[in-house]
C-alpha positions as CSV (number, residue, x, y, z in Angstrom):
1,X,85.7,118.0,111.3
2,X,84.5,116.8,107.9
3,X,87.7,115.2,106.5
4,X,91.2,114.1,107.3
5,X,94.2,114.3,105.1
6,X,97.2,112.2,106.3
7,X,100.5,113.5,104.9
8,X,104.1,114.0,105.4
9,X,106.4,116.8,104.2
10,X,109.7,116.4,102.3
11,X,111.3,119.8,101.6
12,X,108.8,121.7,99.3
13,X,106.7,118.6,98.6
14,X,103.9,117.1,100.7
15,X,103.1,113.4,100.2
16,X,99.9,111.6,101.1
17,X,101.3,109.3,102.2
18,X,105.0,108.2,102.0
19,X,104.8,105.8,104.9
20,X,101.2,104.4,104.4
21,X,99.9,102.2,101.6
22,X,97.6,105.0,100.5
23,X,96.5,108.5,101.4
24,X,94.2,111.2,100.1
25,X,91.0,112.5,101.8
26,X,89.3,110.4,104.4
27,X,85.7,111.6,104.4
28,X,82.4,110.6,106.0
29,X,79.4,109.0,104.3
30,X,77.4,112.2,104.3
31,X,80.0,114.2,102.4
32,X,79.1,114.9,98.8
33,X,81.1,116.0,95.7
34,X,81.0,119.8,96.3
35,X,82.3,119.3,99.8
36,X,85.1,117.0,98.7
37,X,86.1,119.6,96.0
38,X,86.0,122.4,98.7
39,X,88.2,120.3,101.0
40,X,90.8,119.7,98.4
41,X,90.7,123.3,97.3
42,X,91.3,124.4,100.9
43,X,94.2,121.9,101.3
44,X,95.9,123.1,98.2
45,X,95.5,126.8,99.1
46,X,96.9,126.1,102.6
47,X,100.0,124.3,101.3
48,X,100.5,126.9,98.6
49,X,100.5,129.6,101.3
50,X,103.0,127.5,103.3
51,X,105.4,127.6,100.3
52,X,104.7,124.0,99.3
53,X,104.9,123.7,95.5
54,X,104.0,120.0,94.9
55,X,101.5,117.7,96.4
56,X,101.7,114.0,95.8
57,X,98.7,111.8,96.5
58,X,98.4,108.0,96.6
59,X,94.7,107.6,96.3
60,X,92.7,105.1,98.3
61,X,92.0,102.0,96.0
62,X,88.3,102.0,95.4
63,X,87.7,98.6,96.9
64,X,88.4,100.1,100.3
65,X,85.7,102.7,100.1
66,X,82.4,102.1,101.8
67,X,80.6,104.1,99.1
68,X,81.4,105.1,95.5
69,X,84.0,107.8,95.9
70,X,86.0,108.7,92.8
71,X,85.8,112.4,93.4
72,X,89.6,112.8,93.6
73,X,90.1,111.0,90.2
74,X,87.9,113.6,88.5
75,X,89.5,116.5,90.4
76,X,93.0,115.3,89.4
77,X,91.9,115.7,85.8
78,X,90.7,119.3,86.4
79,X,93.9,120.1,88.3
80,X,96.1,119.0,85.4
81,X,97.7,116.5,87.8
82,X,100.5,114.3,86.5
83,X,100.2,110.6,86.8
84,X,103.4,109.6,88.7
85,X,102.8,105.9,89.0
86,X,100.2,103.2,88.5
87,X,100.5,99.9,90.5
88,X,98.9,96.6,89.6
89,X,97.1,95.2,92.6
90,X,95.6,91.6,92.6
91,X,92.2,91.2,94.2
92,X,89.6,88.5,94.8
93,X,86.1,89.9,94.5
94,X,83.9,87.7,96.6
95,X,80.8,88.7,94.7
96,X,82.1,86.9,91.7
97,X,84.7,84.5,93.2
98,X,86.5,82.3,90.7
99,X,87.3,78.7,91.4
100,X,91.0,77.8,91.5
101,X,91.9,76.3,88.1
102,X,95.7,76.2,88.6
103,X,97.1,72.7,88.9
104,X,100.0,74.2,90.9
105,X,97.7,75.6,93.6
106,X,95.8,72.3,93.8
107,X,98.9,70.2,94.1
108,X,100.3,72.6,96.7
109,X,97.2,72.2,98.8
110,X,97.3,68.4,98.5
111,X,101.0,68.4,99.6
112,X,100.2,70.5,102.7
113,X,97.4,68.2,103.7
114,X,99.5,65.1,103.1
115,X,102.4,66.6,105.2
116,X,99.9,67.2,108.0
117,X,100.6,71.0,108.1
118,X,98.4,73.0,110.5
119,X,97.4,76.6,110.1
120,X,96.9,78.7,113.3
121,X,96.0,82.3,114.0
122,X,98.4,83.6,116.6
123,X,98.9,86.8,118.6
124,X,102.7,86.5,118.8
125,X,104.3,88.1,115.7
126,X,107.9,87.4,116.9
127,X,107.9,83.8,115.7
128,X,107.1,84.6,112.1
129,X,109.1,87.9,112.0
130,X,112.3,86.5,113.4
131,X,112.2,83.0,112.0
132,X,110.8,83.5,108.5
133,X,110.2,87.1,107.3
134,X,113.3,89.0,108.4
135,X,115.8,86.2,107.3
136,X,114.0,85.8,103.9
137,X,114.0,89.5,103.1
138,X,117.6,89.8,104.1
139,X,118.7,86.8,102.0
140,X,116.6,87.4,98.9
141,X,116.5,91.2,98.7
142,X,119.0,92.4,101.3
143,X,116.3,94.5,102.8
144,X,114.0,94.5,105.9
145,X,110.2,94.6,106.4
146,X,108.6,98.0,106.1
147,X,107.6,97.6,109.8
148,X,110.2,96.5,112.3
149,X,109.2,93.8,114.8
150,X,108.8,96.5,117.5
151,X,106.6,98.6,115.2
152,X,104.3,95.8,114.1
153,X,104.0,94.6,117.7
154,X,102.9,98.1,118.8
155,X,100.4,98.3,115.9
156,X,99.1,94.9,116.9
157,X,98.6,96.1,120.5
158,X,96.7,99.1,119.3
159,X,94.6,97.4,116.6
160,X,94.3,93.8,117.8
161,X,91.3,93.1,115.6
162,X,92.6,94.7,112.4
163,X,96.1,93.1,112.4
164,X,96.0,89.3,112.3
165,X,98.8,86.7,112.0
166,X,98.3,83.3,110.4
167,X,101.1,80.8,110.5
168,X,101.6,77.3,109.1
169,X,103.3,74.6,111.2
170,X,105.1,71.4,110.5
171,X,105.5,69.3,113.6
172,X,105.0,72.5,115.7
173,X,107.7,74.4,113.8
174,X,106.6,77.5,111.9
175,X,107.2,77.1,108.2
176,X,105.2,80.0,106.7
177,X,103.1,83.0,107.7
178,X,100.9,85.8,106.4
179,X,100.2,89.0,108.2
180,X,96.8,90.4,107.3
181,X,95.6,94.0,107.7
182,X,91.8,93.9,107.9
183,X,89.2,96.6,107.2
184,X,85.4,96.4,107.1
185,X,85.4,95.3,103.4
186,X,88.9,94.1,102.7
187,X,91.4,91.6,104.0
188,X,94.9,92.7,102.8
189,X,97.9,90.3,102.9
190,X,100.5,92.8,104.0
191,X,103.4,90.3,104.6
192,X,103.8,86.8,103.0
193,X,106.7,84.6,103.5
194,X,107.7,80.9,103.8
195,X,110.8,78.8,104.5
196,X,112.9,77.2,101.8
197,X,110.7,74.1,101.7
198,X,107.6,75.9,100.6
199,X,107.4,74.1,97.3
200,X,107.6,70.7,98.9
201,X,105.3,71.5,101.8
202,X,102.7,73.6,100.0
203,X,102.6,75.8,103.1
204,X,101.4,79.0,101.6
205,X,98.7,77.2,99.6
206,X,97.3,75.9,102.9
207,X,97.4,79.3,104.5
208,X,95.7,81.1,101.7
209,X,93.1,78.3,101.4
210,X,92.1,79.1,105.0
211,X,92.3,82.9,104.5
212,X,90.3,83.0,101.3
213,X,87.7,80.3,102.0
214,X,87.3,80.4,105.8
215,X,88.8,83.3,107.8
216,X,87.7,86.2,105.4
217,X,85.0,84.6,103.3
218,X,82.5,87.2,104.4
219,X,84.6,90.2,103.2
220,X,83.9,92.0,99.9
221,X,87.5,91.6,98.7
222,X,90.8,89.8,99.4
223,X,93.7,92.0,98.4
224,X,97.1,90.3,97.6
225,X,98.8,93.7,97.1
226,X,100.9,95.0,94.2
227,X,103.3,93.1,92.0
228,X,105.2,96.1,90.7
229,X,108.9,97.0,90.7
230,X,110.9,100.0,89.6
231,X,108.3,102.6,90.7
232,X,105.5,100.8,88.9
233,X,107.3,100.6,85.5
234,X,107.6,96.8,85.6
235,X,105.6,93.8,86.9
236,X,107.1,90.8,88.5
237,X,105.4,88.2,86.3
238,X,106.0,85.2,88.5
239,X,104.5,87.0,91.5
240,X,101.5,88.2,89.5
241,X,100.9,84.7,88.1
242,X,101.0,83.2,91.6
243,X,98.4,85.7,92.8
244,X,96.1,85.2,89.8
245,X,96.3,81.4,90.3
246,X,94.2,81.9,93.4
247,X,91.5,83.7,91.4
248,X,92.7,87.3,91.9
249,X,92.3,89.9,89.2
250,X,93.7,93.3,88.6
251,X,92.8,96.8,89.9
252,X,95.0,99.8,89.5
253,X,96.3,102.0,92.3
254,X,97.0,105.6,91.1
255,X,99.7,108.1,92.3
256,X,99.3,111.7,91.3
257,X,101.4,114.9,91.4
258,X,99.7,118.2,91.7
259,X,101.0,121.8,91.5
260,X,99.5,123.5,94.5
261,X,99.2,126.8,92.6
262,X,96.6,125.1,90.4
263,X,94.0,125.4,93.2
264,X,92.3,128.1,91.2
265,X,91.3,125.6,88.5
266,X,88.7,124.2,90.9
267,X,86.9,127.5,91.0
268,X,85.3,127.1,87.6
269,X,84.0,123.6,87.8
270,X,80.5,124.1,89.0
271,X,78.0,125.8,86.8
């Protein structure tokens, strides 16, 4: 096996991936450009033969790659792929980490310290999910977390070192939490939520101070996730400003649509 292509099918379209943050080809360090091109060509031919007309790919954001790996971006150009969506993702680059200049973030941290808040890493996800996250999403957006409590608990059991929960407590009562998905290079804040007193308590400021400056300081990147709405067409400015106040800056996450019949276009690339 030289590559993996996670995907799901919807009618005559295959998506990589509709349930994951990103998809595309997962390759080993020894795989070079010609092999990547051959893998994609083989995948397109296979789907075309299966009667699949469209392939949608959410590429892996480059900060997650262990090595430079923009092969798919070039191949999308040669395949006449359509750009379906671009998402703005806010990231701290630890190689050039910015000092926090925001007065709001500094005040929030001082409030949390004055209120004697405590941040703890916990294994129990139920406390944050049931007390903070689920009620907030229901009240504010009439929605639910992407992962149910049962699903996230199962993932935590399977990947105990990659899924980590950090909660803030006021007098032993949880007031905020952040669920982090960790890779070798990146710490990604998957779920962020706090109670109605977050402005007065500075609870999230204290958690992110610990995450950024202590828990994950040896990573290459800290990823706050996207700030887009309406399929990438708009940006939640307040959310983006909040992330940038911590020193995060923008990378773009691309989504492409390919006609599987275009696999023949890859046959004329190499001279």
